[in-house]
Each structure stands twice: as structure tokens, then as C-alpha cells.
N, C-alpha and C positions, 0 to 999 in steps of 0.2 A: 588711302589710310584706313578708311572704314572697312574695306575688305580684309585688311591685315588683322584688325581687331576681331572681325567675324571669325577668321581662321583660328586665331588664338583662343577665342571663346569656345569654338567648336572642339578644338583640341583639349581644352580644359574639361569640357563636359565628357569627352571620350575617356580621358584619364580618370575622372571621378567614377565613371561607370565601371572601368576596369578595376579600380581600387576597391569599389564597393563589392564587386564579385569576388575579388580575392579575400576581402575581409569576411564575407559571408561564408566562404569555404572554410576558413579557419574556425569561425564560430560554430559551423555545422559539425566540424570534427570534435570540438569540445562537447557539443550536445550528444554526440555518439558515445563519448567517454562517460558522460553522465548517465546515459540510458543503459549502456551495456557493461561498463566496467565497474562503476561505483557499487552496484548491488552485489558484486563478488567479493568486496573487501571484508575480510574477517581477521581482525588483529586485536589481540588483547591489549587493554589499556588500564592504567591505574589513575583514578581521579580523587582529589581531596574534596569531599562533599561537606558543605555547610548546611545543616538542616535548620528549618525555622521552628522545629518542635523540640520540646524537652521530653524525652521518652526513653524507655529502656527497650523498646521494640527494635530489634536489629535493623530491619528494613527501613525504618524511619529515622534512625540515628545518623549523625554525621561521621566524619572520619574518612579513612581511605577505602574507596570502593572500586571494584573491578568491573569492566565491561568488555565484551568480546565482539559485539556486532555493530554498534551504532556510532561510537565516538569517532573513529577514523573515517567512516562513511560521511558523517556530518562535516568533518574537517575537509574532506575531499570536495564535497559539494560547495562549501564556502570558498575554497581556493579556486575551483573551476568557475564559479559564479563571478568572482572578482575579475578573473581573466577575461571571461566572455563579456562582462560589463564594460571593461576598459576598451576592448576591441569595438564593441557596439557604439560606445560614446565617441570614439575616434571616427568611426564611420559617419555618425550623424553630424558631428561638429566640424570635421575637416574634409569630408568627402561628399557633402551634400546629401547624405543618406536621409531617407524619409521615415517618419513614424506613421503607421496607418491610423487614419481617423475612424474610430469605432467606439460604440458605447461600452465595449469591454474595457477600454482604458479607464473609464470612470469607476467601473466595478473593481478593477484591480487597485486603483488608487484608494478607493474607499476601504477596501479590505486591509490594505497596507497601513492606512491611518488607524484603523480599529486595532490592528495588532500592536502598533506602537503605543497607543493610548492604554490598551489593556495591560501592557507590560509596565508602563510608567505608574499606573494606578494599582498594580497588583500588590496584594499583601505579601507576596513571596517574589519580589522583583528580581533577585539574583537568580532564582530558579527559572522564572518566566523568560529571562533573556536566553539562557542556554538550554533549558529543559532538564529533566532528571538525568542522572548519571548513566542510566541504562536505556534511555530512549532518545535523548538529544533532539527533542522536537519543540524547542522553545521558539522565541520570536526570530532569532537569527536564521534558523533553518527555514521557517515559513516565509520570511522575506526573501530568502534565496530561491525557494520554489517559485514565488511570484515573479521574481526577476528573470528566472530562466524561462518561465512561461511567456513573459512580455517580450524578451529578446527573441525567442524562437518564433513568435508571432510576427516579427518585424524584419525577417531576413528572407532572402530568396534561396531556393534549393535546386540542386542538380536534378536532371531527369530521372536518375536512378536512385533518388533519395529513399524511396520505400524499400528497395532491396538492401541498401546500406543499413537502414534501421532494423529490418528483420534479421539480417546477418549478424548485426552487433549483439543481438540477444541469444544467438545460437549457443555461445559458450556458457551463458548463464543457465540455460536449460540443461545442457549436457553435464556440467559440473554438479549442479544440484541433483540431477538424476542419480549420478554416481554416489554422492554423499548420502542422500536419503535412502538409497537402496542398501548401502552398507549398514546404515543404522537400522533399517527395517528388518534386516536379516541378522542382527545382533553383532555387528562389527563397527563399533563407534570409532570414527577416524581420529578423534582427539586422543585415543589411546595409541595411535601410530606415532612413533618417535619423530619422524620427519615432519609430519603435519603439526605435531605439538610444538616442535622447535620453531617452525615458521610462524605460527600464530602468536608465539610468545616473543617474537623478535624485538619488539619495542618495550617489553616489560623491564622495569628497573631490576637491578640485582637483588635477589632474595624474594621477589614477588613470584607468585605462581597462580595457575588457574585453580579455582575451587574444586575440591574433590567431588566427583559425582556429576560434573558438567558433561553435557553431551552435545554433539554436533549433528543437527537434523538437516542442516542446509546452510546457505549463506545469509539467511534471514533469522531473526530472533527466535521464532517459535512456530509451532504447528499451524496456528491460525493464520499467521502472515504467509506462510508457505502455501497453504491451501488457497487463500485469496489471490495471491500473486500468480500462481500457476493456473488458476481458473482464467485469469486474464490472458496468460500465454496460450492456453488451450484455444480459446475462441478467436484470438487474434491470428494465430497461425492457421487455424481451420478456415477462417474467412480468406486469408491469403491464398490458401490452396484452392478454395472455391473460385476465386477471381483471377488467379494467375493463368495467363494464356500459354506460357511455356510449360509443357508437361513435366519436364525434368525438375524445374523449380517448384512446380505445384506438388510433386511427389515429396520433394525435400521438406516443404512446409508441412505437408500432411504427417510425415514421420515425426517432425518436431512437435506437432500438435498431440500426437499419440504419446510421445515421451512426457509432454507437459501434463496430460491427464493422469498418467501413471504417478507422477510426482504428487499431483493433487490428491489422488486416492491414498497414497502412503502418508500424506500429511494428517490423516485421521481428524478431519474437521469438516463440519457441515457447510461452512460459509462458502467454500469454493464450489461445492456441488450445486448449491442453490443458485449461485451466480451463473454457472454453466447452463443450468436448466432454463433460466430466464433468457439468457443471451442466445441460446440455440434457436429460439423463435425468430430473432433478428437475423441470424445466419441463414436460416431457411428462406426468409424473405429476400435476402441478398441473392441467394442461389436462384430463386424464382425470377429475379430481375436481371440476372447475368446473361451475357450474349451466348455463352456455351452452357446451356442448361443441363445437357446430358453429362458433360464432364463435371459440372458443379455438384449435381446430385450424386454422381458416382463417388466423388471425393467424400461427401458426407456419409454415404452408405459404407464405404470402406472404413472410414473413421469409426463408425458405430460397431461394425463387425469385428474389427481388430481390437477395439477397446473392451469388448465383452470378455474374451479370454484373459486379457490383462487383468481386468477386474476380478475374474474368477480365481486366478492364481494368487493375487494379493489378498483377497478375502479368505481364501483357504488357509493362508498363513496367519492372518489376524482378522478375526470376525468383526472387529471394530470398523474395518473398511466398509462393510455393509451397513453397520449401525449408523455411521456418520455420513452416509450418502443415501442410498435407496431406503435405508432404515428410517429416514425422516418421513417417508410416505408409507412404506410397508414395514410395520413393526416386527412382524415375525422374521427372525433371522435364521435362514437355513444353514448358515456356517457356524452357528453357535452350538457348541457341544454342551448338552445338558448335564449338570452334575447333580448327584443325589443330595437332597436337602439334609443339612446337618441335624442329627438327633439331639433334641433339647431335653435334658433331664428335668423331672418334676422339682428336684431339689433346687436347681438353678432358678426356676420360675418363682419359687417361694422366696428365695433370697432377693431376687430383683424387686418383688413386690414389697418386701420389707424395707429395701433401701429407698423407696419413694416417700417414706415418712420418717420424721425425726421426733424424738421425745426428750423433753427436758423436765423442768418442774411441772409444767403442764403440757398437754399434747398440742402440737401445732403441725400444720402441713407446709411443706416447701412450696414456694410459688410455682405456678404452672408455666413452664417455658414453652415458647413456640415450637411446634413440631418441625423437625428437620426436613427440609425439602429444597429443591431447586426451583426458582422462578423460571418463567418461560425463557427459552434461548440460553439454557445452561446457566441461569442466574442473571442474564443480561437485563431482563425486565426490572429486577430489583435495583441493579446499578443505575439504570436510566431513571427510575423513579426518584432515587436519592439525589441524582445529578440535577434533576429539574428543581428539587427542593433547594439545592445550593444556588442555582441560577436565580431563584426568586429573591435571594438575599443580596445579589449583586447583578441586577438584570441588564444594565446598560453596557458595561465594558468587561464583565466577567472577572475571572481570577488570574488571567494570564495563561498562555498556552503551556501545556505539559507540567502543570503544578497540581494535578488531580490528586495524587497520592497524599499530599499534605493537607488537603481540605476535605476529603471524603470522610464520612463518619466511620472510622475503623473500629473494630471490636464492638460493634453494636449488637445487642442481643437479637434485634430484628433480623440480622444476617442469617440466623439459623433457619428461618423460613424462606430465605431467598437465595443464599449461597451454601446452604447446608451446614457450614461451619461458621462460627462467629469470630474466629481468630485468623481468618484469611485476610491478607493485606491486598486491598484493591488499588492498583496503581494506575489504572486507565479506565475510560468509560466503555470500552469495547464497541464504540460506534464513532466513526469519524465526524459525523454531524453533531452528535452530542458533545464531542470534544471541542468543536468550533464554538458551539453555543456556550459551553462552560468557560472556555478560555477567552473568548473575545466578546461575549455578551450578545445582546440582540442586535446591536449595530454591526458588529462583525459578521454575525450569522446571516443577516439579511443581505449584506454585501456579497458574501461568498455564494449564497444561493442564487442571486442575480447573475453573478459571474458564471456559475455552472449552467444556469438556464440558457444564457446567451451562447455558451460554448457548445451546447447541444442543438439548439434551435437553428443556428446559422449553418452548421454542416448538414443538418437534416434537410433543410431547404435546397441546398445545392445538390445533394445526392439524389433527391427525388427528381431533379431536373436533368442532370447529366450523368448520373450513375458512376461517379468517379471512384476508381478502385482504392486509391490511397486514402481518400476521405472516408470511405466505408471501413477500411481495415483499421485505420488509426481511431476512427470514431467508435468502433465497437470495442477497441481496447480501452479507450477513455470511459465509455459507458460501463464497461465491466468493472473498472476501478471504482467508479461511483456506486455501483450496486454492492460490491463486496464491502465497501466502506460502511454499509448499514450494520455489518456484523463485526468489523475489524477497525482498529485504529490506524492512523497514519504513522509512518516511521521512515527514517532514512533507509534506503534499500528498495522501497516501493514508490514513495511519493515523488522523489526527484525525477525518476525515470518517467512516471506517468504525466507529471506536469510539463516536462520537456516534450513528450509526445503530444500532449494537448496543444501546446504552443505551435508545433509543426502542423497539427491538424487544422488549426485556425488559419495559419499562413496559407496552406493549400486551399482552404475554403475560400479565402478572399481572392486568391489567384484565379480560381475557377469562376468566381463571381465576376471578376474583371473581364475574363475571356467571354463569358456569356453576355455581359453588357455590351462588349465590343461587337459581338455578332449581331445583337439586336439593333445596334446603331448602324 
């Protein structure tokens, strides 16, 4: 009788293991959709916005607002997270699935609690839940990112998982290369009738895209394109450096070159700085690789081919130099000098006369701050004002993605920081400042601990066993964190990178278990 029960128990364990593997495969497929497909979604939407402010400034008023890039991305992330969450819970509750015991769980939980509390206590609670209409980065999106990260960290992956992840992002690179190249050479795809009809597919009757809108890629704006394709550049270059199969290595190298071309055409310094910093890590990886000759050859070919690509693009638009190498070398050889405009004496006299006003008695107009940009194209000014806001609500902040409604808009000080005082600042242009502003000190410390653990654990493993997948995904995650110093988070970048980070940690723990098994 006891033998019978032993057989049944053994059979049940086997069935649970098979079920767990099957469930992990389905969850991994969902993660691949999150990583590779969601960033491609570009669909126009119309949202009824309720503003917390009484104002006549169009950007801050309520009413019907349009969005092209984030609404449906955020919606897709929510749906995919719910499906993955249901599958994961079924695995844990009904198939004896296990949750890894790690300090990261406490950091994830603490950050999630901080997000919930900052939302409940937010002065703009309805916006803090969903986020602003054109960014969709409120509490719901961030809880989805954390859920995806946690789930990805707690499943098993197939042997070829790295190839699947890298291949899933090939279309993202190719499609964005095509879109931004068309825009760069003066052919905006939104003017194409087929593309226009497709992106307006879900618009209600009578609604249309605002005149003057342009399509630079599948992400909102130049800065995001630059940051994301810096990540793609170093990730695929590292893959080419570590790939043992020469055919796949060449394929990854080609995609890395395509990615840096997109980064150059994005006309933003953030991506260039990210690549410069991470190239040191890529060189270190190449030095530690088994096939050093092949690894350094890949890097050399990448640099040699990227040079003429850069030359062609900078010849077309001198800002390509200005927003990359121009950060270090101010003299721009691609900039065509134009003769200085001739200023008449009469105009000078008129200008001097306009600086003073006369009434019953003579008085002088107040001296306004000189127009200028603060460091980082005005970022330093935004960060300074953001810290002042945090001092007013230090513990739990204002709620995520409510920045536009609490930042001091139309301040005269903006002349000396943003050049113009009538610019609407809708984001802090720094992912870390965004966390501090949105969730306060409690949330900020939690996410910093989370990030530190997500970097330290993989680094320890790669130093010991030089795992390719940990290096490649770790460099992608590190690049995301570096470009976040200059850019904000948004749907289209963050969901993919938090999924990759979760997979990175899962592979790290698996490698650690294997190393511990060998030691024992």
C-alpha cells in the first residue's frame, strides 16, 4: 500500500514539474511580446482629461485630448501583466511553483507599497492612478512593471532564451530605422495615407491627428529614441562580442550598427553619453571573453562602419555632431557658417529706447533675468525646482506622473534656466528625480535598493563564471539605468527593460545555484 502511495506521489510531482514547465513557456511568450511587440504600438487615441487646475493654458486645461504613443502601449502592458499574473498565480497555487527567496522581494514590496501610498495621498489622485494623458505612467503602469519584473524573476527559461529575446527586438530596430530615416530625409510617414489610416484606426468619427504632428519613431520623442537605441546598440554589440556562432555574431553586429544610426538620427546627447559610458564595460567583456580575437574584431568593425554612417548623417544635419561628439568637441566641422546679419544703427537706438518707459515721472522697467539654458539643456533648472517641490512633500511625494500640474509653470526664473518662461514643463527629464518627486523619500530609497541589488547580484556571478546571457542582459539593464539620468520613463521603454531585468535576475539565480552545486 505504501509503495502505491509513493508511486502516486512521484507521479504527482512529475505532473507538477511538467505543468510548471508548460506554464513557464507561456509566461515567457508573454514576456517576449512585452519586450518586442509593445514598443511598436503607435495608435491614436482620444481621452477625456479632467485637470486639477483652473487655467486658460491649453496644455494644462481639461477636455478631450489626443495621444499617439502611450495610451495603447500602457493598455497592452496592463492586459499582458494580468494574463501573466493569472498564469503565475496558477503555477504557484496549483502546481507547487516556488517563489525565490531573495532580498529583492522586500525591495519590490516596499516600492509597490510606496507607489500605492503616494497615489492615495496624492493631491492629484485621479492623475496619479493613470498618469497624464500623453505619458500614461501613473501607479497602474508602475505596478505592472514591478509585477512583470517579479514574475520574470521567478520562472525558468529555455536554453535558447537569449536568442529569443534578441530576435524579438529585431523588428523594433528595423521598423524604427525605417521610420526615422524617412523623417530625417524629409519624408514624414504620418503624411502617408496608409500609415495615417492605420494609426487612426481606433479614433472616433470626426477626430483627427493634430496638424503638424510628425512620426520620428514608435516612441514619443527624440530623447526617448536616443536613449532606447543606445541600449539597443550596446546590447547587440555585446551579443556580437560574446556570440560563438559567427553567423549570429554578424547578425547582431549589423543590428548594433543600425541601432547607433537610429541613435545618431535622434539628435539627442543622452544616447551618445550612454554608449560612451557602456563601451568601457563592453571592452571589459571582450577582454574576458574566450574568443578575444573575434570579440575585438567585432568591436573594431563596429567602430569602422559606424564612422562613415556618422559622416553621412552629420553631412545631412550638423546637429548629429552637435548632439554627440559636439558634447566634447565644440567646434563642428559640419556646420556651415553664415554671415552675421547687419544691424543698423537706427535699430540699436530703437531697442535702447524701448528699455525705458516714461510717465508722469521717469521710471525704469524691472530687470528681467538674462535668457539662458541651465546645464543639460535646461535640466539642471528643472531638477532644482523639483527638489524644492519634494521638500514640501518629502515622505510620499505627489504621485507618479503628476509633474506637469505641480511644477511652477510660467515662472519668470525660467528665463535663466529654460530660456523661455512660457514653456510647459511636463516631466523632470530624469527617471530618478521622477521617482523621488512621485513617491517621496520612502519610494526612492526602496527603488534605489532594488536597483543596487539588481546590479550587484549579476555582477558577482559574471565575475565568477562569465555567463553570456547575464553579461548581455546586464549591460542592457545598466544602459537603461544610465540613460535614465537624462530621460524619463515611459511605456515603450520601461516595460521592456523591467522584463529584461527580471530575466537577468532569474538567470543570475540559476547560475548561482549551479555554482553552489559544484562547490558542494
